[in-house]
DSSP file (Angstrom, degrees, kcal/mol; ACC not computed):
  #  RESIDUE AA STRUCTURE BP1 BP2  ACC     N-H-->O    O-->H-N    N-H-->O    O-->H-N    TCO  KAPPA ALPHA  PHI   PSI    X-CA   Y-CA   Z-CA
    1    1 A M              0   0    0      0, 0.0     2,-0.1     0, 0.0     0, 0.0   0.000 360.0 360.0 360.0 125.8   35.2  -33.2  -18.2
    2    2 A D     >  -     0   0    0      1,-0.1     4,-1.9     4,-0.0     3,-0.2  -0.402 360.0 -98.0 -84.8 174.7   33.8  -31.5  -21.5
    3    3 A M  H  > S+     0   0    0      1,-0.2     4,-2.7     2,-0.2     5,-0.2   0.840 120.9  59.6 -63.7 -41.0   30.7  -29.4  -21.5
    4    4 A R  H  > S+     0   0    0      1,-0.2     4,-2.9     2,-0.2    -1,-0.2   0.931 107.5  46.8 -53.0 -50.5   28.5  -32.2  -22.8
    5    5 A E  H  > S+     0   0    0      2,-0.2     4,-2.9     1,-0.2    -1,-0.2   0.897 113.0  50.0 -59.6 -43.6   29.4  -34.3  -19.8
    6    6 A E  H  X S+     0   0    0     -4,-1.9     4,-2.6     2,-0.2    -2,-0.2   0.963 111.6  47.4 -55.7 -50.9   28.8  -31.3  -17.5
    7    7 A V  H  X S+     0   0    0     -4,-2.7     4,-3.4     1,-0.3     5,-0.2   0.915 113.6  48.4 -56.9 -50.5   25.4  -30.6  -19.0
    8    8 A S  H  X S+     0   0    0     -4,-2.9     4,-2.1    -5,-0.2    -1,-0.3   0.903 108.3  53.1 -66.4 -36.8   24.5  -34.2  -18.7
    9    9 A E  H  X S+     0   0    0     -4,-2.9     4,-0.6    -5,-0.2    -2,-0.2   0.961 113.2  44.5 -54.9 -49.3   25.6  -34.5  -15.1
   10   10 A V  H >< S+     0   0    0     -4,-2.6     3,-1.2     1,-0.2    -2,-0.2   0.954 112.3  52.6 -51.9 -52.1   23.4  -31.5  -14.2
   11   11 A Y  H 3< S+     0   0    0     -4,-3.4    -1,-0.2     1,-0.3    -2,-0.2   0.810 112.1  44.2 -57.8 -36.2   20.5  -32.9  -16.3
   12   12 A N  H 3< S+     0   0    0     -4,-2.1    -1,-0.3    -5,-0.2    -2,-0.2   0.431  88.7 107.8 -96.4   2.5   20.6  -36.3  -14.6
   13   13 A T  S << S-     0   0    0     -3,-1.2     2,-0.1    -4,-0.6    -3,-0.0  -0.588  83.0-105.0 -70.4 139.1   21.0  -34.8  -11.0
   14   14 A P    >>  -     0   0    0      0, 0.0     4,-1.7     0, 0.0     3,-1.1  -0.485  29.6-117.5 -69.1 142.4   17.8  -35.2   -9.0
   15   15 A L  H 3> S+     0   0    0      1,-0.3     4,-2.7     2,-0.2     3,-0.2   0.884 111.9  50.6 -45.7 -52.2   16.0  -31.9   -8.6
   16   16 A L  H 3> S+     0   0    0      1,-0.2     4,-2.3     2,-0.2    -1,-0.3   0.794 106.1  56.7 -66.6 -22.3   16.2  -31.7   -4.8
   17   17 A D  H <> S+     0   0    0     -3,-1.1     4,-2.6     2,-0.2    -1,-0.2   0.924 108.7  47.2 -68.2 -44.7   19.9  -32.3   -5.0
   18   18 A L  H  X S+     0   0    0     -4,-1.7     4,-2.5    -3,-0.2    -2,-0.2   0.905 110.3  52.0 -59.6 -44.0   20.3  -29.3   -7.3
   19   19 A V  H  X S+     0   0    0     -4,-2.7     4,-3.1     2,-0.2    -2,-0.2   0.926 110.5  48.8 -66.2 -37.9   18.2  -27.2   -5.1
   20   20 A F  H  X S+     0   0    0     -4,-2.3     4,-2.5    -5,-0.2    -2,-0.2   0.951 112.1  48.2 -58.5 -48.4   20.4  -28.1   -2.1
   21   21 A K  H  X S+     0   0    0     -4,-2.6     4,-2.0     2,-0.2    -1,-0.2   0.851 112.3  48.0 -56.4 -36.8   23.5  -27.4   -3.9
   22   22 A A  H  X S+     0   0    0     -4,-2.5     4,-3.0    -5,-0.2    -1,-0.2   0.937 112.4  50.2 -64.2 -45.2   22.1  -24.0   -5.1
   23   23 A A  H  X S+     0   0    0     -4,-3.1     4,-2.4     2,-0.2    -2,-0.2   0.877 108.7  52.2 -62.0 -38.7   21.0  -23.2   -1.6
   24   24 A T  H  X S+     0   0    0     -4,-2.5     4,-0.7     2,-0.2    -1,-0.2   0.896 113.5  42.3 -63.0 -44.3   24.5  -24.1   -0.2
   25   25 A V  H  X S+     0   0    0     -4,-2.0     4,-0.7     2,-0.2     3,-0.3   0.872 113.3  54.4 -77.0 -31.5   26.3  -21.8   -2.7
   26   26 A H  H >X S+     0   0    0     -4,-3.0     4,-1.1     1,-0.2     3,-0.7   0.911 105.6  52.9 -57.3 -41.1   23.7  -19.1   -2.1
   27   27 A R  H 3< S+     0   0    0     -4,-2.4    -1,-0.2     1,-0.3    -2,-0.2   0.691 100.8  61.9 -65.2 -23.7   24.3  -19.3    1.6
   28   28 A M  H 3< S+     0   0    0     -4,-0.7    -1,-0.3    -3,-0.3    -2,-0.2   0.771 119.1  24.6 -79.8 -21.5   28.0  -18.7    1.1
   29   29 A Y  H << S+     0   0    0     -4,-0.7     2,-0.3    -3,-0.7    -2,-0.2   0.437 121.8  50.9-120.4  -4.5   27.4  -15.3   -0.5
   30   30 A N  S  < S-     0   0    0     -4,-1.1    -1,-0.1    -5,-0.2     3,-0.0  -0.971  83.5-107.4-137.7 150.7   24.1  -14.2    0.9
   31   31 A D    >   -     0   0    0     -2,-0.3     3,-1.3     1,-0.2    -3,-0.1  -0.700  27.6-147.8 -76.4 121.9   22.4  -13.9    4.4
   32   32 A P  T 3  S+     0   0    0      0, 0.0    -1,-0.2     0, 0.0    -5,-0.0   0.768  96.7  57.7 -66.3 -24.1   19.8  -16.9    4.4
   33   33 A A  T 3  S+     0   0    0      2,-0.0     2,-0.4    -3,-0.0    -2,-0.0   0.614  86.2  98.8 -84.5  -6.9   17.6  -14.7    6.6
   34   34 A M    <   -     0   0    0     -3,-1.3     2,-0.5     2,-0.0    -4,-0.0  -0.591  54.8-162.9 -76.0 127.6   17.4  -11.9    4.1
   35   35 A V        -     0   0    0     -2,-0.4     2,-0.6     2,-0.0    -2,-0.0  -0.937  10.3-145.1-114.9 133.2   14.5  -11.4    1.8
   36   36 A Q        -     0   0    0     -2,-0.5     2,-0.4     1,-0.0    -2,-0.0  -0.823  15.0-142.7 -98.9 128.2   14.6   -9.3   -1.1
   37   37 A R        -     0   0    0     -2,-0.6     2,-0.4     2,-0.0    -1,-0.0  -0.675  11.5-162.3 -87.7 129.5   11.4   -7.5   -2.0
   38   38 A C        -     0   0    0     -2,-0.4     2,-0.4    49,-0.0    52,-0.1  -0.941   8.5-174.7-111.2 137.5   10.4   -7.0   -5.6
   39   39 A T        -     0   0    0     -2,-0.4     2,-0.3    50,-0.2    -2,-0.0  -0.980  12.3-152.7-134.9 140.4    7.7   -4.4   -6.7
   40   40 A L        -     0   0    0     -2,-0.4     2,-0.4     2,-0.0    -2,-0.0  -0.833   7.0-164.0-109.8 154.2    6.2   -3.7   -9.9
   41   41 A L        -     0   0    0     -2,-0.3     2,-0.6    49,-0.2    -2,-0.0  -0.922  17.6-137.7-139.5 116.5    4.9   -0.2  -10.9
   42   42 A S        -     0   0    0     -2,-0.4     3,-0.4     1,-0.2    -2,-0.0  -0.585  19.9-172.5 -70.8 114.0    2.5    0.3  -13.8
   43   43 A I  S    S+     0   0    0     -2,-0.6    30,-2.1     1,-0.2    -1,-0.2   0.530  79.9  25.0 -92.3  -8.6    3.9    3.4  -15.5
   44   44 A K  S >  S-     0   0    0     28,-0.2     3,-1.8     4,-0.0     4,-0.2  -0.277  81.1-165.9-152.9  62.7    1.1    4.0  -18.0
   45   45 A T  T 3  S-     0   0    0     -3,-0.4    25,-2.5     1,-0.3    12,-0.3  -0.310  75.0  -4.0 -50.5 118.5   -2.0    2.3  -16.5
   46   46 A G  T 3  S+     0   0    0     10,-1.0    -1,-0.3    23,-0.2    23,-0.2   0.699 107.1 104.4  74.2  19.4   -4.8    1.9  -19.2
   47   47 A G    <   +     0   0    0     -3,-1.8    11,-0.2    10,-0.3    -2,-0.1   0.393  48.2  96.4-117.9   8.9   -2.8    3.7  -21.8
   48   48 A C  B     -a   58   0A   0      9,-3.5    11,-3.7    -4,-0.2    12,-0.3  -0.823  59.1-150.6 -98.6 138.5   -1.6    0.9  -24.0
   49   49 A P        +     0   0    0      0, 0.0    -1,-0.1     0, 0.0     2,-0.1   0.552  69.1  97.4 -81.9 -10.4   -3.5    0.1  -27.1
   50   50 A E        -     0   0    0      7,-0.1     2,-0.6     1,-0.0    10,-0.5  -0.451  67.7-141.0 -72.8 146.8   -2.5   -3.7  -27.0
   51   51 A N        +     0   0    0      1,-0.1    -1,-0.0     7,-0.1     0, 0.0  -0.827  33.7 158.8-113.0  91.8   -4.9   -6.2  -25.6
   52   52 A C        -     0   0    0     -2,-0.6    -1,-0.1     3,-0.1     4,-0.1   0.589  44.3-136.7 -86.5 -10.5   -2.8   -8.8  -23.6
   53   53 A N  S    S+     0   0    0      2,-0.2    -1,-0.1     1,-0.1    -2,-0.0   0.171  93.6  48.3  75.6 -19.2   -5.7   -9.9  -21.5
   54   54 A Y  S    S+     0   0    0      0, 0.0     2,-0.4     0, 0.0    -1,-0.1   0.469  86.0 101.3-121.9 -10.0   -3.7   -9.9  -18.2
   55   55 A C    >   -     0   0    0      1,-0.1     3,-1.0     2,-0.0    -2,-0.2  -0.623  58.9-150.5 -97.3 134.8   -2.0   -6.7  -18.3
   56   56 A S  T 3  S+     0   0    0     -2,-0.4   -10,-1.0     1,-0.2    -1,-0.1   0.673  94.2  65.8 -73.2 -20.0   -3.1   -3.6  -16.4
   57   57 A Q  T 3  S+     0   0    0    -12,-0.3    -9,-3.5   -11,-0.2   -10,-0.3   0.600  76.9 108.5 -78.5  -9.7   -1.7   -1.2  -19.0
   58   58 A S  B X   -a   48   0A   0     -3,-1.0     3,-1.1   -11,-0.2    -7,-0.1  -0.474  61.5-149.9 -66.8 129.6   -4.1   -2.3  -21.5
   59   59 A S  G >  S+     0   0    0    -11,-3.7     3,-1.1    -9,-0.4     4,-0.2   0.592  86.6  80.1 -75.0  -1.9   -6.9    0.1  -22.5
   60   60 A H  G 3  S+     0   0    0    -10,-0.5     3,-0.3   -12,-0.3    -1,-0.2   0.641  87.3  57.7 -76.1 -11.4   -9.2   -2.7  -23.3
   61   61 A W  G <> S+     0   0    0     -3,-1.1     4,-2.6    -6,-0.2     3,-0.4   0.458  73.4  99.2 -90.6  -2.2  -10.0   -3.1  -19.7
   62   62 A S  H <> S+     0   0    0     -3,-1.1     4,-2.3     1,-0.3    -1,-0.1   0.833  83.9  50.0 -57.5 -38.2  -11.2    0.5  -18.9
   63   63 A E  H  4 S+     0   0    0     -3,-0.3    -1,-0.3    -4,-0.2    -2,-0.1   0.918 115.6  42.1 -65.6 -37.8  -14.9   -0.4  -19.2
   64   64 A D  H  4 S+     0   0    0     -3,-0.4    -2,-0.2    -4,-0.2    -1,-0.2   0.879 127.5  30.5 -69.9 -40.3  -14.6   -3.4  -16.8
   65   65 A T  H  < S-     0   0    0     -4,-2.6    -3,-0.2     2,-0.1    -2,-0.2   0.678  92.5-133.7 -96.6 -22.1  -12.3   -1.7  -14.4
   66   66 A G     <  +     0   0    0     -4,-2.3    -4,-0.1    -5,-0.3     2,-0.1   0.456  55.1 145.1  69.3   5.3  -13.4    1.9  -14.6
   67   67 A L        -     0   0    0     -6,-0.2     2,-0.3     1,-0.0    -1,-0.3  -0.422  42.6-137.4 -73.6 144.8   -9.8    3.0  -14.7
   68   68 A K        -     0   0    0     -2,-0.1     2,-0.2    -3,-0.1   -21,-0.1  -0.788  30.4 -97.2 -98.1 153.6   -8.9    6.0  -16.8
   69   69 A A        -     0   0    0     -2,-0.3     2,-0.3   -23,-0.2   -23,-0.2  -0.425  38.5-154.3 -63.4 131.8   -5.9    6.0  -19.0
   70   70 A E        -     0   0    0    -25,-2.5     2,-0.2    -2,-0.2     3,-0.1  -0.731  20.8-110.0-104.0 158.6   -2.9    7.7  -17.3
   71   71 A K        -     0   0    0     -2,-0.3   -26,-0.2     1,-0.1     3,-0.1  -0.495  52.3 -78.1 -81.2 155.4    0.0    9.4  -19.3
   72   72 A L        -     0   0    0     -2,-0.2   -28,-0.2   -28,-0.2     2,-0.2  -0.336  55.0-112.7 -50.9 131.3    3.4    7.7  -19.2
   73   73 A M        -     0   0    0    -30,-2.1    -1,-0.1     1,-0.1     2,-0.1  -0.516  30.3-118.7 -67.5 134.8    5.1    8.5  -15.8
   74   74 A G     >  -     0   0    0     -2,-0.2     4,-1.8     1,-0.1     3,-0.3  -0.355  22.7-112.8 -71.6 159.4    8.2   10.6  -16.1
   75   75 A L  H  > S+     0   0    0      1,-0.2     4,-2.2     2,-0.2     5,-0.2   0.857 117.1  54.3 -69.4 -33.2   11.4    9.1  -14.9
   76   76 A E  H  > S+     0   0    0      2,-0.2     4,-1.3     1,-0.2    -1,-0.2   0.823 109.0  51.0 -69.5 -26.3   11.8   11.6  -12.0
   77   77 A E  H  > S+     0   0    0     -3,-0.3     4,-2.2     2,-0.2    -2,-0.2   0.860 108.1  50.9 -68.9 -40.6    8.2   10.5  -10.8
   78   78 A V  H  X S+     0   0    0     -4,-1.8     4,-1.9     2,-0.2    -2,-0.2   0.906 110.3  49.1 -69.1 -42.2    9.2    6.9  -11.0
   79   79 A Y  H  X S+     0   0    0     -4,-2.2     4,-2.5     2,-0.2    -1,-0.2   0.843 108.5  55.0 -66.2 -32.2   12.4    7.6   -8.8
   80   80 A E  H  X S+     0   0    0     -4,-1.3     4,-2.9     2,-0.2     5,-0.2   0.948 107.6  48.3 -73.4 -42.7   10.3    9.5   -6.3
   81   81 A V  H  X S+     0   0    0     -4,-2.2     4,-1.9     2,-0.2    -2,-0.2   0.888 111.7  50.5 -51.2 -40.8    8.0    6.4   -6.0
   82   82 A Q  H  <>S+     0   0    0     -4,-1.9     5,-2.2     1,-0.2     4,-0.4   0.950 111.1  47.7 -68.3 -45.4   11.1    4.3   -5.5
   83   83 A K  H ><5S+     0   0    0     -4,-2.5     3,-0.7     1,-0.2    -2,-0.2   0.846 111.8  51.4 -65.2 -38.0   12.4    6.7   -2.8
   84   84 A L  H 3<5S+     0   0    0     -4,-2.9    -1,-0.2     1,-0.2    -2,-0.2   0.878 110.6  47.3 -61.2 -37.4    9.0    6.7   -1.1
   85   85 A M  T 3<5S-     0   0    0     -4,-1.9    -1,-0.2    -5,-0.2    -2,-0.2   0.435 110.8-120.5 -88.0  -2.0    8.8    3.1   -0.9
   86   86 A G  T < 5 +     0   0    0     -3,-0.7     2,-0.4    -4,-0.4    -3,-0.2   0.826  56.8 156.4  71.3  27.1   12.4    2.6    0.4
   87   87 A L      < -     0   0    0     -5,-2.2    -1,-0.2    -6,-0.2     3,-0.1  -0.744  36.9-166.9 -98.1 134.9   13.5    0.5   -2.6
   88   88 A E  S    S+     0   0    0     -2,-0.4     2,-0.3     1,-0.2    -1,-0.1   0.784  81.9  27.5 -78.3 -30.9   17.0    0.0   -3.8
   89   89 A E              0   0    0      1,-0.1    -1,-0.2    -7,-0.1   -50,-0.2  -0.964 360.0 360.0-131.0 147.2   16.1   -1.5   -7.1
   90   90 A F              0   0    0     -2,-0.3   -49,-0.2    -3,-0.1    -1,-0.1   0.318 360.0 360.0-129.0 360.0   12.9   -1.2   -9.2
């Protein structure tokens, strides 16, 4: 089977069949009861000059939120937060 046929087969497979196959493969290599936690850390809250409308790092929201701009966090400080939170990845 060439690549176009493989792509076509995946494309034409019903979504829930794809989800089932993916879950089956995932369970072969991962504990299905394990939940991976993800955490975000704003390392320069209110200090960015861009206005992305959704981002906590934008300085354009300071009047609405009352937040004061913070300096960019240092790498060691970020690692300390990671350690305090018990996170393996950040």
